[in-house]
C-alpha positions as CSV (number, residue, x, y, z in Angstrom):
1,M,-0.1,0.1,0.6
2,N,1.3,3.7,-1.1
3,N,1.0,5.6,1.9
4,T,2.5,8.9,0.4
5,I,0.8,12.0,-0.3
6,S,0.5,13.6,-3.8
7,L,2.8,16.2,-5.2
8,E,-0.5,18.2,-5.2
9,D,-1.0,17.2,-1.6
10,Y,2.4,18.3,-0.7
11,Q,2.0,21.5,-2.4
12,K,-1.0,22.2,-0.2
13,A,1.2,21.0,2.8
14,I,4.0,23.0,2.7
15,R,1.9,26.1,1.8
16,S,0.4,25.8,5.5
17,L,4.0,25.6,7.0
18,A,5.4,28.2,8.6
19,D,8.4,29.9,7.1
20,D,10.8,28.5,9.7
21,A,9.8,24.8,8.9
22,L,11.0,24.6,5.5
23,I,14.5,24.7,6.0
24,P,14.2,21.7,8.4
25,E,12.0,20.2,5.6
26,V,14.7,21.1,2.9
27,N,17.2,18.6,5.7
28,R,14.6,16.3,6.5
29,L,14.8,15.4,2.5
30,R,17.9,16.1,1.5
31,N,18.5,13.2,4.7
32,S,16.2,10.7,3.1
33,I,17.5,10.8,-0.3
34,E,21.2,10.0,1.1
35,H,19.9,7.1,2.6
36,L,17.9,5.6,-0.1
37,D,21.2,6.8,-2.4
38,R,23.2,4.8,0.9
39,S,21.3,2.2,0.8
40,N,21.2,1.2,-3.2
41,K,24.5,1.4,-3.1
42,E,25.6,-1.2,0.0
43,M,22.7,-3.6,-1.7
44,L,24.1,-3.6,-4.9
45,A,27.8,-3.9,-3.5
46,Y,25.9,-7.0,-1.2
47,D,24.5,-8.8,-4.6
48,D,24.5,-7.1,-8.1
49,Q,22.1,-9.9,-8.9
50,D,19.4,-10.6,-6.2
51,S,16.0,-9.9,-7.6
52,D,14.6,-9.4,-4.3
53,F,17.4,-5.9,-3.9
54,L,17.2,-5.1,-7.4
55,E,13.2,-4.5,-7.0
56,A,14.1,-2.7,-3.7
57,I,16.8,-0.7,-5.6
58,Q,14.4,0.4,-8.3
59,E,12.0,1.5,-5.7
60,N,14.4,3.7,-3.7
61,K,15.1,5.1,-7.1
62,E,11.5,6.0,-7.9
63,L,11.8,7.2,-4.2
64,I,14.5,9.3,-4.9
65,L,12.6,10.6,-7.7
66,K,9.7,11.8,-5.7
67,Q,11.6,13.5,-2.6
68,K,13.4,15.8,-5.7
69,D,10.6,16.7,-6.6
70,R,9.4,17.9,-3.6
71,L,12.7,19.6,-2.8
72,E,11.9,21.6,-5.9
73,V,8.2,22.1,-4.2
74,V,9.8,23.6,-0.7
75,H,12.5,25.9,-3.1
76,K,9.2,27.3,-4.9
77,G,7.5,27.8,-1.8
78,M,10.7,29.5,-0.8
79,L,10.5,31.8,-3.4
80,E,7.3,32.9,-3.8
81,R,7.2,33.6,0.2
82,Q,10.4,35.8,-0.8
83,F,13.2,34.3,0.6
84,P,16.0,36.3,0.6
85,S,18.0,35.2,-1.9
86,E,20.8,34.9,0.3
87,I,19.3,32.4,2.3
88,I,17.8,30.3,-1.0
89,N,21.7,30.2,-2.8
90,H,22.7,28.8,0.6
91,V,19.6,26.3,1.3
92,F,19.8,25.2,-2.7
93,G,23.0,26.3,-3.8
94,K,23.2,28.6,-7.1
95,A,20.1,28.5,-9.5
96,E,20.4,26.8,-12.6
97,E,18.3,27.0,-15.3
98,S,16.9,23.8,-17.3
99,P,16.0,24.5,-20.9
100,D,12.3,24.1,-19.6
101,N,13.0,27.1,-17.2
102,T,12.6,25.1,-14.5
103,M,15.1,25.3,-11.5
104,Q,17.4,22.2,-11.2
105,V,17.9,21.7,-7.0
106,D,20.7,20.5,-5.8
107,S,20.1,17.6,-3.5
108,S,23.6,16.8,-2.2
109,S,24.0,17.3,1.7
110,E,26.7,19.6,1.1
111,Q,24.8,23.0,0.1
112,N,23.5,23.2,3.7
113,D,25.4,21.7,6.6
114,P,23.0,21.6,9.7
115,E,25.6,21.7,12.4
116,E,26.5,25.0,10.2
117,G,23.1,27.0,10.5
118,L,22.6,29.7,8.3
119,L,23.6,33.2,7.9
120,L,21.4,36.1,8.1
């Protein structure tokens, strides 16, 4: 059973969050992506022919794509709320436009060290 909410419902949920909850949400999503990616690498290293592992890896890849879509939703939410560009750039890195004029959000955890905090 799929317990994840739709992207549309997630957008609504993000709109209802307080401003100070958006950066922790970015960190949560990045942490999720990092763990899913690490899990995939570990399963492949252990047995790259196991059908159960291969199925789990595919499911993880699909979830990673969903998490990246959610990062984009949070990014757009921050833009709509007119967060200062310095904060957005600190959290997401420099903006890179794709050919379809959508923001490409870097999901790597290197962009925002939670221990470092935000520089305001």
